[in-house]
C-alpha positions as CSV (number, residue, x, y, z in Angstrom):
1,X,6.6,9.7,-12.3
2,X,3.1,10.8,-13.2
3,X,1.6,13.0,-10.5
4,X,-2.1,13.5,-9.8
5,X,-3.7,15.4,-6.9
6,X,-0.4,15.3,-5.0
7,X,0.2,11.6,-5.5
8,X,2.8,9.8,-7.6
9,X,2.3,6.5,-9.5
10,X,4.7,3.8,-8.4
11,X,5.1,0.4,-9.9
12,X,6.8,-2.6,-8.2
13,X,6.7,-6.3,-7.9
14,X,5.5,-8.3,-4.9
15,X,5.8,-12.0,-4.1
16,X,2.4,-13.7,-4.8
17,X,1.9,-14.5,-1.1
18,X,2.2,-10.8,-0.2
19,X,-0.3,-9.9,-2.9
20,X,-2.7,-12.5,-1.7
21,X,-2.5,-11.3,1.8
22,X,-3.0,-7.7,0.6
23,X,-6.1,-8.8,-1.4
24,X,-7.4,-10.6,1.7
25,X,-7.3,-7.3,3.7
26,X,-9.2,-5.5,1.0
27,X,-11.7,-8.4,0.6
28,X,-12.6,-8.3,4.3
29,X,-13.1,-4.6,4.2
30,X,-10.1,-3.5,6.3
31,X,-9.0,-1.3,3.4
32,X,-10.9,0.1,0.4
33,X,-8.2,-0.8,-2.1
34,X,-4.7,-2.2,-2.5
35,X,-3.4,1.3,-2.8
36,X,-5.0,2.3,0.5
37,X,-3.5,-0.7,2.3
38,X,0.0,0.0,0.8
39,X,-0.2,3.7,1.7
40,X,-1.0,2.8,5.3
41,X,1.7,0.2,5.6
42,X,4.3,2.8,4.3
43,X,3.0,5.4,6.7
44,X,3.5,3.0,9.6
45,X,6.9,2.0,8.4
46,X,8.0,5.6,8.1
47,X,6.6,6.5,11.5
48,X,8.5,3.5,13.0
49,X,11.8,4.6,11.5
50,X,11.4,8.3,12.0
51,X,14.6,9.9,13.5
């Protein structure tokens, strides 16, 4: 994995419907980018399942 400023590049596939939903959140300004939205979603998921 390439690392830059404490981050790692991750590549994965999404169903088109999820990508469209993600893009809609960015388009309405809820997030600055797809990456920002995905980071936040993962933060929330990890918080929820924290032991």
